[in-house]
GUFI-46649 format. One record per residue (C-alpha): residue number from 0; x, y, z. Coordinates in steps of 0.05 Angstrom, whole numbers. Example, Ala and Ser with C-alpha at 12.3 -4.5 7.8 and 13.67 -1.06 7.14 Angstrom:
2
sevex: 0	X: 246	Y: -90	Z: 156 .
sevex: 1	X: 273	Y: -21	Z: 143 .
end
This chain:
390
sevex: 0	X: 0	Y: 0	Z: 0 .
sevex: 1	X: 29	Y: 67	Z: -22 .
sevex: 2	X: 48	Y: 117	Z: 32 .
sevex: 3	X: 37	Y: 189	Z: 10 .
sevex: 4	X: 91	Y: 238	Z: 30 .
sevex: 5	X: 79	Y: 313	Z: 28 .
sevex: 6	X: 133	Y: 361	Z: 5 .
sevex: 7	X: 129	Y: 436	Z: -7 .
sevex: 8	X: 173	Y: 463	Z: -63 .
sevex: 9	X: 190	Y: 538	Z: -63 .
sevex: 10	X: 208	Y: 533	Z: -136 .
sevex: 11	X: 193	Y: 489	Z: -195 .
sevex: 12	X: 268	Y: 483	Z: -206 .
sevex: 13	X: 266	Y: 428	Z: -153 .
sevex: 14	X: 218	Y: 387	Z: -195 .
sevex: 15	X: 236	Y: 349	Z: -259 .
sevex: 16	X: 194	Y: 377	Z: -317 .
sevex: 17	X: 173	Y: 308	Z: -341 .
sevex: 18	X: 149	Y: 289	Z: -271 .
sevex: 19	X: 107	Y: 352	Z: -263 .
sevex: 20	X: 79	Y: 347	Z: -333 .
sevex: 21	X: 59	Y: 274	Z: -323 .
sevex: 22	X: 12	Y: 300	Z: -269 .
sevex: 23	X: -9	Y: 365	Z: -304 .
sevex: 24	X: -27	Y: 336	Z: -371 .
sevex: 25	X: -31	Y: 260	Z: -362 .
sevex: 26	X: -43	Y: 217	Z: -423 .
sevex: 27	X: -117	Y: 203	Z: -432 .
sevex: 28	X: -137	Y: 258	Z: -383 .
sevex: 29	X: -207	Y: 245	Z: -358 .
sevex: 30	X: -249	Y: 305	Z: -377 .
sevex: 31	X: -228	Y: 377	Z: -389 .
sevex: 32	X: -173	Y: 400	Z: -435 .
sevex: 33	X: -129	Y: 344	Z: -462 .
sevex: 34	X: -68	Y: 390	Z: -461 .
sevex: 35	X: -70	Y: 456	Z: -423 .
sevex: 36	X: -6	Y: 497	Z: -432 .
sevex: 37	X: -18	Y: 541	Z: -371 .
sevex: 38	X: -5	Y: 485	Z: -321 .
sevex: 39	X: 58	Y: 458	Z: -354 .
sevex: 40	X: 125	Y: 461	Z: -318 .
sevex: 41	X: 151	Y: 505	Z: -375 .
sevex: 42	X: 98	Y: 559	Z: -367 .
sevex: 43	X: 99	Y: 561	Z: -291 .
sevex: 44	X: 174	Y: 557	Z: -286 .
sevex: 45	X: 181	Y: 614	Z: -337 .
sevex: 46	X: 142	Y: 659	Z: -290 .
sevex: 47	X: 191	Y: 643	Z: -234 .
sevex: 48	X: 257	Y: 649	Z: -273 .
sevex: 49	X: 237	Y: 716	Z: -303 .
sevex: 50	X: 215	Y: 748	Z: -238 .
sevex: 51	X: 141	Y: 752	Z: -252 .
sevex: 52	X: 128	Y: 713	Z: -187 .
sevex: 53	X: 172	Y: 705	Z: -126 .
sevex: 54	X: 215	Y: 758	Z: -94 .
sevex: 55	X: 175	Y: 820	Z: -75 .
sevex: 56	X: 118	Y: 808	Z: -125 .
sevex: 57	X: 68	Y: 784	Z: -73 .
sevex: 58	X: 68	Y: 715	Z: -105 .
sevex: 59	X: 110	Y: 667	Z: -64 .
sevex: 60	X: 112	Y: 597	Z: -95 .
sevex: 61	X: 97	Y: 540	Z: -48 .
sevex: 62	X: 80	Y: 482	Z: -94 .
sevex: 63	X: 48	Y: 421	Z: -61 .
sevex: 64	X: 79	Y: 355	Z: -80 .
sevex: 65	X: 53	Y: 286	Z: -63 .
sevex: 66	X: 107	Y: 233	Z: -69 .
sevex: 67	X: 114	Y: 159	Z: -58 .
sevex: 68	X: 164	Y: 127	Z: -10 .
sevex: 69	X: 214	Y: 123	Z: -67 .
sevex: 70	X: 203	Y: 198	Z: -82 .
sevex: 71	X: 164	Y: 189	Z: -146 .
sevex: 72	X: 117	Y: 248	Z: -158 .
sevex: 73	X: 45	Y: 222	Z: -156 .
sevex: 74	X: 6	Y: 288	Z: -153 .
sevex: 75	X: 18	Y: 362	Z: -144 .
sevex: 76	X: -14	Y: 431	Z: -144 .
sevex: 77	X: 14	Y: 499	Z: -165 .
sevex: 78	X: 7	Y: 541	Z: -102 .
sevex: 79	X: 27	Y: 611	Z: -80 .
sevex: 80	X: 24	Y: 651	Z: -16 .
sevex: 81	X: -7	Y: 718	Z: -34 .
sevex: 82	X: 2	Y: 784	Z: 2 .
sevex: 83	X: -49	Y: 819	Z: -42 .
sevex: 84	X: -105	Y: 799	Z: -90 .
sevex: 85	X: -78	Y: 826	Z: -156 .
sevex: 86	X: -69	Y: 785	Z: -219 .
sevex: 87	X: -120	Y: 731	Z: -200 .
sevex: 88	X: -184	Y: 750	Z: -239 .
sevex: 89	X: -227	Y: 723	Z: -183 .
sevex: 90	X: -238	Y: 786	Z: -143 .
sevex: 91	X: -240	Y: 781	Z: -67 .
sevex: 92	X: -220	Y: 852	Z: -50 .
sevex: 93	X: -288	Y: 864	Z: -16 .
sevex: 94	X: -279	Y: 803	Z: 28 .
sevex: 95	X: -209	Y: 825	Z: 46 .
sevex: 96	X: -233	Y: 895	Z: 63 .
sevex: 97	X: -292	Y: 871	Z: 105 .
sevex: 98	X: -249	Y: 822	Z: 144 .
sevex: 99	X: -197	Y: 875	Z: 157 .
sevex: 100	X: -249	Y: 924	Z: 182 .
sevex: 101	X: -275	Y: 870	Z: 229 .
sevex: 102	X: -205	Y: 863	Z: 258 .
sevex: 103	X: -182	Y: 803	Z: 218 .
sevex: 104	X: -119	Y: 792	Z: 177 .
sevex: 105	X: -135	Y: 769	Z: 106 .
sevex: 106	X: -64	Y: 763	Z: 80 .
sevex: 107	X: -26	Y: 720	Z: 71 .
sevex: 108	X: -75	Y: 673	Z: 36 .
sevex: 109	X: -58	Y: 609	Z: -2 .
sevex: 110	X: -77	Y: 607	Z: -75 .
sevex: 111	X: -77	Y: 546	Z: -121 .
sevex: 112	X: -79	Y: 573	Z: -192 .
sevex: 113	X: -38	Y: 595	Z: -252 .
sevex: 114	X: -16	Y: 667	Z: -240 .
sevex: 115	X: -45	Y: 721	Z: -284 .
sevex: 116	X: -87	Y: 671	Z: -323 .
sevex: 117	X: -163	Y: 668	Z: -322 .
sevex: 118	X: -166	Y: 600	Z: -356 .
sevex: 119	X: -203	Y: 539	Z: -332 .
sevex: 120	X: -162	Y: 477	Z: -320 .
sevex: 121	X: -139	Y: 422	Z: -275 .
sevex: 122	X: -114	Y: 447	Z: -208 .
sevex: 123	X: -104	Y: 383	Z: -167 .
sevex: 124	X: -56	Y: 349	Z: -214 .
sevex: 125	X: -53	Y: 273	Z: -210 .
sevex: 126	X: -12	Y: 226	Z: -253 .
sevex: 127	X: -49	Y: 172	Z: -291 .
sevex: 128	X: -16	Y: 116	Z: -252 .
sevex: 129	X: -24	Y: 147	Z: -183 .
sevex: 130	X: -58	Y: 103	Z: -131 .
sevex: 131	X: -127	Y: 118	Z: -104 .
sevex: 132	X: -126	Y: 175	Z: -54 .
sevex: 133	X: -74	Y: 218	Z: -89 .
sevex: 134	X: -122	Y: 275	Z: -103 .
sevex: 135	X: -146	Y: 274	Z: -31 .
sevex: 136	X: -73	Y: 277	Z: -10 .
sevex: 137	X: -62	Y: 340	Z: -52 .
sevex: 138	X: -121	Y: 376	Z: -20 .
sevex: 139	X: -99	Y: 353	Z: 49 .
sevex: 140	X: -30	Y: 381	Z: 34 .
sevex: 141	X: -59	Y: 448	Z: 14 .
sevex: 142	X: -101	Y: 451	Z: 76 .
sevex: 143	X: -43	Y: 431	Z: 120 .
sevex: 144	X: 1	Y: 485	Z: 89 .
sevex: 145	X: -52	Y: 538	Z: 99 .
sevex: 146	X: -62	Y: 519	Z: 171 .
sevex: 147	X: 12	Y: 514	Z: 188 .
sevex: 148	X: 25	Y: 583	Z: 160 .
sevex: 149	X: -38	Y: 612	Z: 191 .
sevex: 150	X: -63	Y: 635	Z: 123 .
sevex: 151	X: -132	Y: 665	Z: 127 .
sevex: 152	X: -158	Y: 622	Z: 70 .
sevex: 153	X: -147	Y: 572	Z: 14 .
sevex: 154	X: -169	Y: 589	Z: -57 .
sevex: 155	X: -171	Y: 545	Z: -119 .
sevex: 156	X: -185	Y: 590	Z: -178 .
sevex: 157	X: -213	Y: 571	Z: -247 .
sevex: 158	X: -218	Y: 497	Z: -230 .
sevex: 159	X: -246	Y: 450	Z: -283 .
sevex: 160	X: -310	Y: 410	Z: -272 .
sevex: 161	X: -279	Y: 346	Z: -243 .
sevex: 162	X: -238	Y: 385	Z: -193 .
sevex: 163	X: -298	Y: 429	Z: -174 .
sevex: 164	X: -342	Y: 367	Z: -162 .
sevex: 165	X: -288	Y: 340	Z: -116 .
sevex: 166	X: -276	Y: 406	Z: -80 .
sevex: 167	X: -351	Y: 415	Z: -67 .
sevex: 168	X: -354	Y: 345	Z: -39 .
sevex: 169	X: -297	Y: 364	Z: 7 .
sevex: 170	X: -338	Y: 423	Z: 34 .
sevex: 171	X: -303	Y: 480	Z: 0 .
sevex: 172	X: -348	Y: 538	Z: -20 .
sevex: 173	X: -361	Y: 545	Z: -94 .
sevex: 174	X: -360	Y: 613	Z: -128 .
sevex: 175	X: -387	Y: 625	Z: -198 .
sevex: 176	X: -361	Y: 674	Z: -249 .
sevex: 177	X: -373	Y: 685	Z: -323 .
sevex: 178	X: -333	Y: 691	Z: -388 .
sevex: 179	X: -345	Y: 689	Z: -463 .
sevex: 180	X: -321	Y: 631	Z: -506 .
sevex: 181	X: -328	Y: 616	Z: -579 .
sevex: 182	X: -351	Y: 545	Z: -596 .
sevex: 183	X: -336	Y: 511	Z: -661 .
sevex: 184	X: -404	Y: 480	Z: -678 .
sevex: 185	X: -379	Y: 442	Z: -738 .
sevex: 186	X: -353	Y: 502	Z: -777 .
sevex: 187	X: -298	Y: 489	Z: -827 .
sevex: 188	X: -287	Y: 562	Z: -845 .
sevex: 189	X: -302	Y: 632	Z: -819 .
sevex: 190	X: -356	Y: 638	Z: -872 .
sevex: 191	X: -389	Y: 576	Z: -844 .
sevex: 192	X: -391	Y: 610	Z: -776 .
sevex: 193	X: -419	Y: 674	Z: -807 .
sevex: 194	X: -474	Y: 632	Z: -839 .
sevex: 195	X: -499	Y: 613	Z: -770 .
sevex: 196	X: -509	Y: 686	Z: -751 .
sevex: 197	X: -570	Y: 730	Z: -760 .
sevex: 198	X: -563	Y: 772	Z: -824 .
sevex: 199	X: -553	Y: 838	Z: -789 .
sevex: 200	X: -498	Y: 810	Z: -744 .
sevex: 201	X: -465	Y: 776	Z: -804 .
sevex: 202	X: -462	Y: 842	Z: -842 .
sevex: 203	X: -436	Y: 879	Z: -780 .
sevex: 204	X: -378	Y: 831	Z: -772 .
sevex: 205	X: -359	Y: 834	Z: -845 .
sevex: 206	X: -360	Y: 910	Z: -841 .
sevex: 207	X: -316	Y: 909	Z: -778 .
sevex: 208	X: -265	Y: 863	Z: -811 .
sevex: 209	X: -261	Y: 908	Z: -872 .
sevex: 210	X: -254	Y: 970	Z: -829 .
sevex: 211	X: -200	Y: 940	Z: -786 .
sevex: 212	X: -154	Y: 929	Z: -845 .
sevex: 213	X: -175	Y: 990	Z: -887 .
sevex: 214	X: -112	Y: 1030	Z: -870 .
sevex: 215	X: -68	Y: 981	Z: -909 .
sevex: 216	X: -58	Y: 937	Z: -848 .
sevex: 217	X: -33	Y: 866	Z: -859 .
sevex: 218	X: -41	Y: 809	Z: -809 .
sevex: 219	X: 4	Y: 749	Z: -800 .
sevex: 220	X: 4	Y: 688	Z: -755 .
sevex: 221	X: 70	Y: 670	Z: -722 .
sevex: 222	X: 84	Y: 605	Z: -685 .
sevex: 223	X: 145	Y: 564	Z: -666 .
sevex: 224	X: 212	Y: 585	Z: -694 .
sevex: 225	X: 180	Y: 639	Z: -736 .
sevex: 226	X: 174	Y: 683	Z: -674 .
sevex: 227	X: 239	Y: 722	Z: -667 .
sevex: 228	X: 264	Y: 767	Z: -611 .
sevex: 229	X: 245	Y: 828	Z: -653 .
sevex: 230	X: 173	Y: 804	Z: -652 .
sevex: 231	X: 175	Y: 797	Z: -576 .
sevex: 232	X: 205	Y: 867	Z: -571 .
sevex: 233	X: 147	Y: 894	Z: -611 .
sevex: 234	X: 95	Y: 855	Z: -573 .
sevex: 235	X: 123	Y: 876	Z: -505 .
sevex: 236	X: 115	Y: 949	Z: -526 .
sevex: 237	X: 42	Y: 933	Z: -543 .
sevex: 238	X: 33	Y: 897	Z: -476 .
sevex: 239	X: 62	Y: 955	Z: -436 .
sevex: 240	X: 19	Y: 1006	Z: -473 .
sevex: 241	X: -44	Y: 967	Z: -455 .
sevex: 242	X: -25	Y: 966	Z: -381 .
sevex: 243	X: -9	Y: 1040	Z: -381 .
sevex: 244	X: -74	Y: 1060	Z: -415 .
sevex: 245	X: -115	Y: 1019	Z: -366 .
sevex: 246	X: -78	Y: 1047	Z: -306 .
sevex: 247	X: -56	Y: 976	Z: -292 .
sevex: 248	X: 10	Y: 945	Z: -271 .
sevex: 249	X: 38	Y: 898	Z: -323 .
sevex: 250	X: 53	Y: 831	Z: -290 .
sevex: 251	X: 96	Y: 799	Z: -343 .
sevex: 252	X: 169	Y: 818	Z: -355 .
sevex: 253	X: 202	Y: 824	Z: -423 .
sevex: 254	X: 244	Y: 764	Z: -407 .
sevex: 255	X: 182	Y: 722	Z: -396 .
sevex: 256	X: 161	Y: 726	Z: -468 .
sevex: 257	X: 229	Y: 703	Z: -493 .
sevex: 258	X: 228	Y: 643	Z: -447 .
sevex: 259	X: 156	Y: 628	Z: -466 .
sevex: 260	X: 176	Y: 629	Z: -540 .
sevex: 261	X: 235	Y: 583	Z: -525 .
sevex: 262	X: 201	Y: 532	Z: -480 .
sevex: 263	X: 132	Y: 529	Z: -511 .
sevex: 264	X: 147	Y: 552	Z: -582 .
sevex: 265	X: 97	Y: 507	Z: -617 .
sevex: 266	X: 42	Y: 525	Z: -567 .
sevex: 267	X: 48	Y: 600	Z: -580 .
sevex: 268	X: 8	Y: 639	Z: -631 .
sevex: 269	X: 26	Y: 712	Z: -641 .
sevex: 270	X: -22	Y: 749	Z: -685 .
sevex: 271	X: 15	Y: 810	Z: -711 .
sevex: 272	X: -12	Y: 870	Z: -749 .
sevex: 273	X: 34	Y: 911	Z: -792 .
sevex: 274	X: 25	Y: 977	Z: -829 .
sevex: 275	X: 78	Y: 996	Z: -881 .
sevex: 276	X: 119	Y: 938	Z: -856 .
sevex: 277	X: 120	Y: 963	Z: -784 .
sevex: 278	X: 88	Y: 922	Z: -727 .
sevex: 279	X: 33	Y: 965	Z: -696 .
sevex: 280	X: -9	Y: 915	Z: -656 .
sevex: 281	X: -10	Y: 843	Z: -633 .
sevex: 282	X: -48	Y: 790	Z: -595 .
sevex: 283	X: -16	Y: 733	Z: -557 .
sevex: 284	X: -50	Y: 665	Z: -555 .
sevex: 285	X: -31	Y: 597	Z: -528 .
sevex: 286	X: -53	Y: 533	Z: -564 .
sevex: 287	X: -82	Y: 473	Z: -528 .
sevex: 288	X: -105	Y: 408	Z: -558 .
sevex: 289	X: -177	Y: 429	Z: -555 .
sevex: 290	X: -176	Y: 505	Z: -548 .
sevex: 291	X: -141	Y: 568	Z: -567 .
sevex: 292	X: -130	Y: 614	Z: -508 .
sevex: 293	X: -127	Y: 689	Z: -520 .
sevex: 294	X: -84	Y: 723	Z: -467 .
sevex: 295	X: -54	Y: 792	Z: -481 .
sevex: 296	X: -62	Y: 846	Z: -533 .
sevex: 297	X: -36	Y: 915	Z: -546 .
sevex: 298	X: -22	Y: 968	Z: -599 .
sevex: 299	X: 18	Y: 1030	Z: -614 .
sevex: 300	X: -30	Y: 1057	Z: -665 .
sevex: 301	X: -105	Y: 1063	Z: -657 .
sevex: 302	X: -148	Y: 1037	Z: -714 .
sevex: 303	X: -223	Y: 1023	Z: -712 .
sevex: 304	X: -241	Y: 951	Z: -698 .
sevex: 305	X: -168	Y: 927	Z: -700 .
sevex: 306	X: -176	Y: 899	Z: -629 .
sevex: 307	X: -236	Y: 858	Z: -651 .
sevex: 308	X: -199	Y: 833	Z: -713 .
sevex: 309	X: -136	Y: 810	Z: -678 .
sevex: 310	X: -165	Y: 783	Z: -613 .
sevex: 311	X: -231	Y: 753	Z: -636 .
sevex: 312	X: -237	Y: 743	Z: -711 .
sevex: 313	X: -166	Y: 721	Z: -724 .
sevex: 314	X: -171	Y: 675	Z: -664 .
sevex: 315	X: -233	Y: 642	Z: -694 .
sevex: 316	X: -199	Y: 636	Z: -761 .
sevex: 317	X: -138	Y: 602	Z: -731 .
sevex: 318	X: -179	Y: 556	Z: -686 .
sevex: 319	X: -221	Y: 533	Z: -746 .
sevex: 320	X: -159	Y: 521	Z: -787 .
sevex: 321	X: -132	Y: 475	Z: -732 .
sevex: 322	X: -198	Y: 441	Z: -718 .
sevex: 323	X: -200	Y: 466	Z: -646 .
sevex: 324	X: -265	Y: 462	Z: -608 .
sevex: 325	X: -266	Y: 531	Z: -577 .
sevex: 326	X: -233	Y: 598	Z: -566 .
sevex: 327	X: -227	Y: 626	Z: -495 .
sevex: 328	X: -218	Y: 701	Z: -502 .
sevex: 329	X: -201	Y: 717	Z: -430 .
sevex: 330	X: -239	Y: 751	Z: -374 .
sevex: 331	X: -298	Y: 799	Z: -379 .
sevex: 332	X: -319	Y: 837	Z: -442 .
sevex: 333	X: -393	Y: 835	Z: -461 .
sevex: 334	X: -373	Y: 864	Z: -528 .
sevex: 335	X: -351	Y: 794	Z: -546 .
sevex: 336	X: -424	Y: 771	Z: -548 .
sevex: 337	X: -440	Y: 807	Z: -613 .
sevex: 338	X: -379	Y: 775	Z: -644 .
sevex: 339	X: -401	Y: 703	Z: -635 .
sevex: 340	X: -373	Y: 689	Z: -565 .
sevex: 341	X: -422	Y: 656	Z: -518 .
sevex: 342	X: -431	Y: 666	Z: -443 .
sevex: 343	X: -404	Y: 609	Z: -399 .
sevex: 344	X: -397	Y: 599	Z: -325 .
sevex: 345	X: -329	Y: 593	Z: -290 .
sevex: 346	X: -317	Y: 566	Z: -220 .
sevex: 347	X: -270	Y: 572	Z: -162 .
sevex: 348	X: -269	Y: 540	Z: -93 .
sevex: 349	X: -253	Y: 573	Z: -26 .
sevex: 350	X: -243	Y: 555	Z: 47 .
sevex: 351	X: -236	Y: 606	Z: 104 .
sevex: 352	X: -204	Y: 592	Z: 171 .
sevex: 353	X: -247	Y: 642	Z: 209 .
sevex: 354	X: -318	Y: 614	Z: 215 .
sevex: 355	X: -349	Y: 683	Z: 213 .
sevex: 356	X: -315	Y: 699	Z: 147 .
sevex: 357	X: -335	Y: 630	Z: 121 .
sevex: 358	X: -408	Y: 643	Z: 135 .
sevex: 359	X: -407	Y: 712	Z: 105 .
sevex: 360	X: -370	Y: 688	Z: 43 .
sevex: 361	X: -417	Y: 629	Z: 32 .
sevex: 362	X: -477	Y: 676	Z: 35 .
sevex: 363	X: -444	Y: 725	Z: -13 .
sevex: 364	X: -424	Y: 670	Z: -62 .
sevex: 365	X: -496	Y: 642	Z: -63 .
sevex: 366	X: -527	Y: 710	Z: -79 .
sevex: 367	X: -472	Y: 727	Z: -129 .
sevex: 368	X: -482	Y: 660	Z: -164 .
sevex: 369	X: -556	Y: 674	Z: -173 .
sevex: 370	X: -539	Y: 741	Z: -205 .
sevex: 371	X: -488	Y: 708	Z: -251 .
sevex: 372	X: -541	Y: 658	Z: -273 .
sevex: 373	X: -588	Y: 715	Z: -290 .
sevex: 374	X: -534	Y: 751	Z: -330 .
sevex: 375	X: -515	Y: 688	Z: -369 .
sevex: 376	X: -588	Y: 676	Z: -386 .
sevex: 377	X: -596	Y: 748	Z: -409 .
sevex: 378	X: -534	Y: 745	Z: -451 .
sevex: 379	X: -555	Y: 678	Z: -482 .
sevex: 380	X: -621	Y: 710	Z: -503 .
sevex: 381	X: -581	Y: 764	Z: -540 .
sevex: 382	X: -536	Y: 716	Z: -577 .
sevex: 383	X: -525	Y: 737	Z: -650 .
sevex: 384	X: -542	Y: 669	Z: -680 .
sevex: 385	X: -601	Y: 656	Z: -724 .
sevex: 386	X: -659	Y: 631	Z: -682 .
sevex: 387	X: -657	Y: 563	Z: -714 .
sevex: 388	X: -584	Y: 557	Z: -693 .
sevex: 389	X: -590	Y: 583	Z: -622 .
end
């Protein structure tokens, strides 16, 4: 009978990439994405080695490892101590403020998630040959770590359906959110997709696409070795511009993009817009086995509808060309609805050490979830598809 041993790793450098990835994206994964790039050793380690997490960022890695007696990695979870709530896309600032005003200390908290990434996926990572009880051991490890460090709470953000079912059964509180995803409903081409839309919406999208490129703008897709350092230089300028205009703090360093391009080259899609041969805008996507994930965008010239073209329409074009099932275009943005992206629910799970905070959060999550359901239903009723296709 296997004995589970808990170990906490302050960096992924302590873990062999093949061992972590055998848990993160096991062959024949049961449900969810077959390959999710955001939980790979390469992606998470790139965040560490380029200073995006660790140090004084407020993200302190504390990865939970479940090993056998002979130190084989059976299961794991990407985990971080947080001293703030930035870069998570599951917003708990109101809870933190209320608990602080009541005399509590909300930080540090323990977060199981991919930093800066509002993408659903596996969070309790279990290898395909792990013995029964490995997933339970991961959660027990997270709970033990939170208790030992007197963290106020444990959070598992953007968990996929199998993990959420398990976490609910283990009495964590479920919180519901909402995003917009494009679903490939048997379309072979972009025109096939347009054919499923109401006439007015179809004409509107065609007009937007023409307008986006009307200033002599050309668009190219770059993947793998075709992405050079000059492309990353240009994209980083776009990324910084977006952060500055939104009064945000860019989380990703310039070095991160170079490492990403090196370690996950064939999983990166950079959609680049050029005018007169000069890069003026770009959108970064990562490629899964089932989905295309839109992550970051930016520009140094403003052109009408160019954001829609690069982030939404080009993403659909690429996904259809690869036979992918869906496009996940990131958090928020009801403007995506008119462009063929449909409302979907997202989920996270939470556990609070203080029983008063636990009761208040549970009540808040329940009422918030009802509101999210209403919003999703309202959005679905406004979908741009022909009624026969809805």
